[in-house]
N, C-alpha and C positions, 0 to 999 in steps of 0.2 A: 810702502811709500812708492816703490817702483811702479806698482800697478796704477797708482793715481796719476803718474806721469805718462806711462806707456799707453794706457787705454784712451785718454783724450787725443794723444798724438795719432794713434791708429785710426780712431774715428775720423779725425780731420783728413788723414791721408786717403781714406776710403771715399770721403765726400769729393775729393779732387778727382778720383778715378771714375765715379759714377756719372754717366752723362746727365746733363741738366735737361730741363724741359724746353730747350731752344726750339724755335719755330723750324719745322722740317719741311713745310710746304714750299715748293719752288716759287720764285716770283712769277707773276703773270704779266706778260708784255703785249701791248697792242700798238699798232701803228694808227695814228689819227690823221685825217685829211679834213681839217677844219676850215670853214668859211666864216667870214665876219659878217655880222648883221648889225644894223643900227639900233635894234631893240633887244632886250634880254629875252632869252639867252643870246648873248652876243656872239659866241663861237659855237658852231654846230657842225656835225659831220659824222661820217662813219668811223668806227674803230674796228680793226681786223687783227687777227693773230690769236693769242690765247684767249682774248676777249673779243667777241664778235657782236656788233650791235651798232647803236647810235649814241654818241656822246654830246652833251651840251654843257656849256659853261655859262653861268649867270654871274655877272659882275656885281660885287658887293661894295668895293671901294677901289680907289686908285688915286695916286698922286705922283707927281714928278719931283725928284730931288736932283738938281743939276740936269744931266741928260739921261738919267736912269728913271724908268717908270716902274713904280711899285704897285702891286695889285693884290686883291683878295677876291676869291670866287667861291661859289658853290658849283659842284659838278654832279652830273647824273649820267649813268650809262643805262640805256634802255634796250629792250629786245626789239630792235627796229625803230624807225623814226617815230612811230606812234604807239609803240608797245609798252608793256609794263616796265617799271623800274627794276633793274637788276642790282645795281650798286649806286651809292651816292656818298658824297663827302664834301670836304672843304679843302682849300689850298690857298697858299700865299706865294707870290713869286715876283720876278723882275723881268723887264725887257731891257737888254743892254743897248747902248747907242752905237755899237759897232756896225760896220757896213752890212752884216748879215742879219741884224736885228734878232739876235738869239734870245729865246726866253727859257727860263727854268722856273719850276715851281715844286713845292713840297707840300704835302698835306696828309690827310687821314681818311680812311673809310669810316663813315658814321652810320650808314644804313645799308641794309641788304635784303634782297628779295629771297624767296624760297630757294634753297640750295647754295646760297652764297653767304649765309650767316657767319660762317667760320672766318670770313674776311674782315668783319667789323673790328676796328682798332688797328688794322694793318696800315703801314705808311705807304704813301704814293709818291712818285717822282715823275715829272714830265719835263720834256725839253724838246726844242725844235727851233724853227726860225719863222719869222713873219715876213710875208711879201707885201709890198705896198703898191697902191694904185699909181700907175705911171703919170697920170695927169692931175690927180687931186692930192696935194701934200697932206701927210699925216693920216691918210685913210688906209687902214689895213685891208687886205683882201683875203689872204689865206694864211694858215699856220700849220703846215705839216710838222709832224714830230712823233715822239714816242711817249706812251703813257704806261707806267709800270706800277704794279702793286707788289710791294716787297713782303 
């Protein structure tokens, strides 16, 4: 009877000691310098850091609730402004009404070019702030920030 109790307890204790299959790849972080355009993709610009290339965000939806703007997008990182796709995915986020117009978004990598396939399914997080046109109300100009693949 003791063996029936000790063996399962020992197996459980060993499972706690054995490292899991946790993701061991470090996050990839890039700085973005986005410019606003009136047509999709509405945000475009370079990304530099662990990821170097060109990033574009295509608006899928957006709505205001109170003073907060909620949005959904598709994003794509390319090898240069007109180069092939390296990574792509979706995100959802908000723009806060504070004086700095901070934005935050979370999403996922859904597509990857050669050499980046291992990133499919990884979560993304981006944040920064929006600058506004000084003479035209509600017209964004730039959105510098950080784009991170966890």
